C-alpha positions in Angstrom: 0.2 0.2 0.4 1.2 3.6 -0.8 1.7 6.2 1.3 -0.9 8.1 -0.3 -3.4 5.4 0.4 -1.9 4.8 3.9 -3.0 8.9 4.6 -5.7 8.8 2.9 -7.3 5.9 4.9 -6.1 7.5 8.4 -7.9 10.6 7.3 -11.0 9.0 6.2 -10.5 7.1 9.8 -10.7 9.8 11.6 -13.2 12.1 9.9 -15.1 8.6 10.2 -14.9 8.5 14.1 -15.6 12.2 14.4 -19.1 11.7 12.3 -20.3 8.9 14.4 -19.3 10.8 17.9 -21.2 13.1 16.9 -24.4 11.5 15.5 -24.8 9.8 19.3 -24.4 12.4 20.6 -27.0 14.2 18.8 -29.5 10.9 18.4 -29.8 11.4 22.3 -30.4 15.0 22.8 -32.3 16.5 19.2 -33.7 14.0 17.8 -35.4 12.2 21.4 -38.6 14.0 20.7 -38.3 15.7 16.5 -41.8 14.1 15.7 -44.8 16.7 16.4 -47.3 14.0 16.0 -48.1 10.3 16.8 -47.9 7.6 14.2 -50.4 4.7 13.6 -48.9 1.8 14.8 -50.2 0.1 11.3 -49.4 0.8 8.1 -52.4 -0.1 7.0 -54.6 3.0 8.7 -52.9 5.3 6.0 -54.9 3.2 3.9 -52.3 3.9 1.3 -53.2 0.8 -0.9 -56.3 -0.7 -1.9 -57.0 -4.3 0.2 -54.6 -6.7 -1.2 -51.5 -4.5 0.1 -48.8 -6.7 -1.1 -49.4 -5.6 -4.4 -48.6 -2.0 -3.9 -51.5 -0.7 -5.5 -51.8 3.1 -3.9 -55.2 3.9 -2.9 -57.4 6.3 -4.9 -56.7 9.8 -4.3 -52.9 8.3 -4.1 -50.3 9.2 -6.6 -47.4 7.3 -7.8 -44.3 9.2 -8.8 -41.1 9.0 -10.0 -36.9 10.4 -9.7 -35.0 10.9 -12.3 -32.1 9.8 -10.3 -32.6 7.6 -7.7 -31.3 7.2 -3.9 -29.9 3.4 -3.6 -30.3 1.9 -0.8 -28.7 -2.2 -1.4 -30.2 -2.5 -4.4 -33.6 -2.8 -3.3 -36.6 -0.7 -5.3 -38.9 1.3 -4.4 -42.1 2.7 -4.6 -42.8 6.6 -4.4 -46.5 7.6 -3.3 -47.7 11.2 -2.5 -50.8 11.7 -0.8 -52.2 15.2 -0.7 -55.2 15.8 1.2 -58.2 17.3 -1.0 -59.3 20.6 -2.0 -54.9 21.8 -1.5 -52.2 21.9 -3.4 -48.7 22.0 -3.6 -46.8 25.0 -4.1 -43.4 26.2 -6.1 -41.2 28.6 -4.8 -39.0 31.1 -6.3 -36.7 28.8 -5.2 -37.8 26.4 -7.6 -38.0 24.2 -4.3 -41.7 22.2 -3.9 -44.0 23.1 -0.8 -45.9 20.6 -0.1 -49.3 21.5 2.5 -50.6 20.3 5.5 -51.1 16.7 5.9 -49.4 15.8 3.2 -48.0 12.2 3.2 -45.1 11.1 1.4 -44.7 7.1 1.4 -41.5 5.0 0.1 -41.8 1.2 0.2 -38.4 -0.6 -0.2 -38.5 -4.2 -1.6 -37.0 -6.9 -4.1 -38.3 -8.9 -5.9 -37.2 -12.7 -7.7 -37.5 -13.7 -11.4 -41.4 -14.1 -11.1 -42.0 -11.3 -9.6 -42.9 -11.7 -6.4 -42.1 -8.8 -4.2 -40.3 -9.6 -0.5 -41.2 -5.9 0.7 -39.0 -4.8 3.7 -40.0 -1.5 4.4 -41.9 1.4 4.1 -40.7 5.0 5.1 -43.5 7.8 5.9 -43.2 11.7 6.1 -46.1 13.7 6.7 -46.9 17.0 7.8 -48.5 18.3 10.4 -48.0 22.0 12.2 -45.7 23.6 8.9 -43.1 20.7 9.7 -42.5 17.2 8.4 -42.0 14.2 10.7 -40.5 10.7 10.3 -42.1 7.2 10.4 -40.8 3.9 9.2 -42.5 1.0 9.2 -41.5 -2.7 9.2 -43.1 -5.6 6.0 -44.6 -8.9 8.3 -43.5 -12.3 7.1 -47.3 -13.0 5.5 -46.6 -9.2 3.5 -50.1 -8.5 4.2 -49.4 -5.4 6.9 -46.3 -3.2 8.2 -45.4 -2.6 12.1 -44.5 0.7 13.0 -40.6 0.4 14.8 -38.4 3.5 16.3 -35.0 1.4 16.7 -34.5 0.1 12.9 -34.5 -3.6 12.2 -31.4 -5.6 10.3 -32.9 -8.0 7.9 -31.3 -10.5 5.9 -32.1 -10.9 2.0 -30.4 -12.7 -1.0 -31.0 -11.1 -4.1 -29.8 -11.7 -8.0 -28.3 -8.8 -9.1 -27.9 -7.6 -13.2 -25.2 -9.3 -13.9 -26.5 -12.5 -12.3 -24.3 -13.0 -9.1 -26.2 -14.0 -6.1 -26.0 -11.3 -3.3 -26.5 -11.6 0.4 -27.0 -8.6 2.1 -27.5 -8.1 5.6 -30.3 -5.0 5.0 -30.6 -2.7 7.4 -34.0 -0.6 8.3 -32.6 2.7 9.8 -33.9 4.2 13.3 -35.7 7.2 13.6 -32.6 8.7 14.1 -30.9 7.6 11.3 -34.2 9.2 9.5 -33.8 12.6 10.6 -29.7 12.7 10.2 -30.3 12.5 6.5 -33.5 14.4 6.1 -32.1 16.9 8.5 -31.6 20.6 6.8 -30.5 22.9 9.1 -33.2 22.8 12.1 -35.9 21.4 9.6 -36.5 18.0 8.5 -37.0 18.1 4.1 -37.8 15.4 1.6 -34.9 14.7 -0.4 -36.1 12.7 -3.0 -39.3 15.3 -4.3 -37.4 18.1 -5.9 -38.6 20.0 -9.0 -34.8 19.2 -10.5 -35.6 15.7 -10.0 -39.3 15.2 -11.2 -39.1 16.2 -14.4 -39.5 13.4 -16.4 -41.6 11.4 -19.1 -44.6 9.3 -17.2 -46.8 7.3 -19.1 -50.4 7.9 -17.4 -53.4 5.8 -19.3 -51.8 5.0 -22.4 -50.5 8.9 -22.9 -47.3 9.7 -22.2 -46.7 13.3 -21.0 -44.7 15.3 -18.6 -44.8 14.2 -14.9 -44.9 17.9 -13.1 -47.3 18.2 -16.0 -49.7 15.6 -14.9 -49.6 17.1 -11.2 -52.0 20.2 -12.8 -54.2 18.2 -14.5 -54.8 16.7 -11.3 -55.1 19.6 -9.5 -52.1 19.0 -7.0 -49.3 22.2 -8.0 -50.1 25.5 -8.5 -48.9 25.8 -12.3 -45.7 27.4 -13.0 -43.2 27.7 -15.4 -40.5 25.4 -16.1 -38.2 27.1 -18.4 -35.5 27.8 -15.7 -35.2 24.3 -14.8 -32.5 22.3 -15.5 -33.7 18.2 -14.7 -31.4 15.6 -13.0 -31.0 12.3 -15.2 -31.0 9.1 -14.7 -27.0 8.0 -14.3 -27.8 4.7 -15.1 -28.8 6.0 -19.0 -26.8 7.6 -21.9 -26.3 11.7 -21.0 -23.1 13.0 -20.4 -20.6 12.0 -18.3 -20.9 15.2 -16.2 -24.8 15.4 -16.0 -24.7 11.5 -15.0 -22.0 11.9 -12.2 -23.9 14.8 -10.9 -27.5 14.0 -10.7 -25.5 10.6 -8.2 -23.8 13.1 -6.1 -26.7 15.0 -5.9 -29.5 11.8 -4.8 -26.8 10.1 -3.0 -24.7 12.3 -0.9 -26.3 15.9 -1.2 -28.7 15.4 1.8 -25.2 15.1 4.5 -22.6 17.3 1.9 -24.0 20.7 1.9 -24.2 23.5 4.1 -27.0 22.7 6.1 -26.5 18.7 5.8 -25.3 17.0 8.7 -21.8 16.6 7.3 -20.8 20.2 6.3 -17.3 19.9 5.8 -15.5 22.8 4.6 -16.4 23.9 0.7 -18.0 20.6 -0.1 -21.6 21.2 -1.6 -22.2 18.1 -4.6 -25.5 19.7 -4.8 -26.6 19.3 -8.6 -27.1 23.0 -9.2 -24.0 24.4 -7.3 -21.1 25.5 -10.0 -18.4 23.1 -9.9 -15.6 25.4 -8.5 -18.2 25.2 -5.8 -18.8 21.9 -4.8 -14.8 20.9 -4.0 -14.8 17.9 -5.6 -11.3 18.0 -7.2 -10.0 19.0 -3.1 -11.5 15.9 -2.0 -11.9 13.5 -5.2 -9.5 10.7 -3.3 -11.3 11.0 -0.6 -14.4 10.4 -2.4 -13.5 7.4 -4.5 -11.9 5.5 -1.3 -14.6 5.8 0.5 -17.6 4.5 -1.8 -15.3 1.8 -2.5 -14.3 0.4 1.4 -15.5 -1.5 3.8 -16.4 -1.2 7.4 -17.1 2.0 9.3 -15.5 4.6 7.3 -18.0 3.1 4.1 -19.7 6.0 2.0 -22.7 6.5 1.9 -22.9 6.1 5.8 -26.5 5.5 6.2 -28.8 3.6 3.9 -26.1 1.0 2.5 -24.4 -1.7 3.6 -22.8 -3.0 0.5 -21.1 -0.7 -2.2 -22.5 0.1 -5.1 -20.4 -1.7 -7.8 -22.3 0.6 -11.0 -22.0 4.1 -8.8 -18.6 3.6 -7.9 -17.6 2.9 -11.5 -19.1 5.8 -12.5 -18.1 8.4 -10.1 -14.0 7.0 -10.7 -14.9 6.9 -14.5 -15.8 10.6 -13.6 -12.9 11.4 -11.4 -10.9 10.9 -13.9 -11.7 12.8 -16.5 -11.9 15.4 -14.3 -8.0 14.6 -14.2 -7.3 14.0 -17.8 -8.9 17.4 -18.3 -7.1 18.5 -16.2 -3.8 17.5 -17.2 -4.4 18.3 -21.1 -4.5 21.9 -19.8 
């Protein structure tokens, strides 16, 4: 092992220990009374799904939405739902963020699927907006796949799945604790949704045989106050054939920027991985060796810190290729 790699390892270990110590302290104080509402004990009480819940068919008034760039969570598949109260709408602020109305429920369900399309549903996470703040609830599905029960301290579920390259993978999937969820969703002094950003929702969808922009569909359903999208630069699906820059920056945004930004829990100096941050302000070059080392590492220095237990091979290759290209372009100058 070279001296350079040893130094990177030392720095990463130090940062990981600091991060863990800081997180543990906050769990006892800052997160103890974070929720302002009491969550129902069973997921079924929210009526998000039709009668046979394991089919994951949204109920009337519950809308399934898709993201351009998606969070990696140990190769789990996800269904994303939003339920907006009657007579209320989502508004778009001048900062191009979505302001969800009071009473909104955002649900994300994590599952694995075998070759016969039979689902093994693991968990559903809820964000509920009440009294102008978001509240977090985590539900673990039962073995019979009939319902899910509220948990607070997290859990580990042993999963065997087949990856795209036909390799069988055993995963000790970790359902997050309440404190884990808040660590990722916390921006400054408030909890916010991560995935449904306007720039991550501008994507074509097929609804009842008609293809249209997803954002255009929401006004049609009376769920969104209409607004011009001319200034929006959409994020992209990093698994598809877009430019290397857009793919990598989209990956950073959805997988890393909720912690690595000035208001996130890992707000390191000059390190802001948001898609809209100008490159020279991101710190990507400054932290380039650190990024690739920790994405490919195992144990306490592995990144992302929460929500993954295995290395995202495809994501690692993408970011490694992107950073190599930055060095190649720099060396040509």
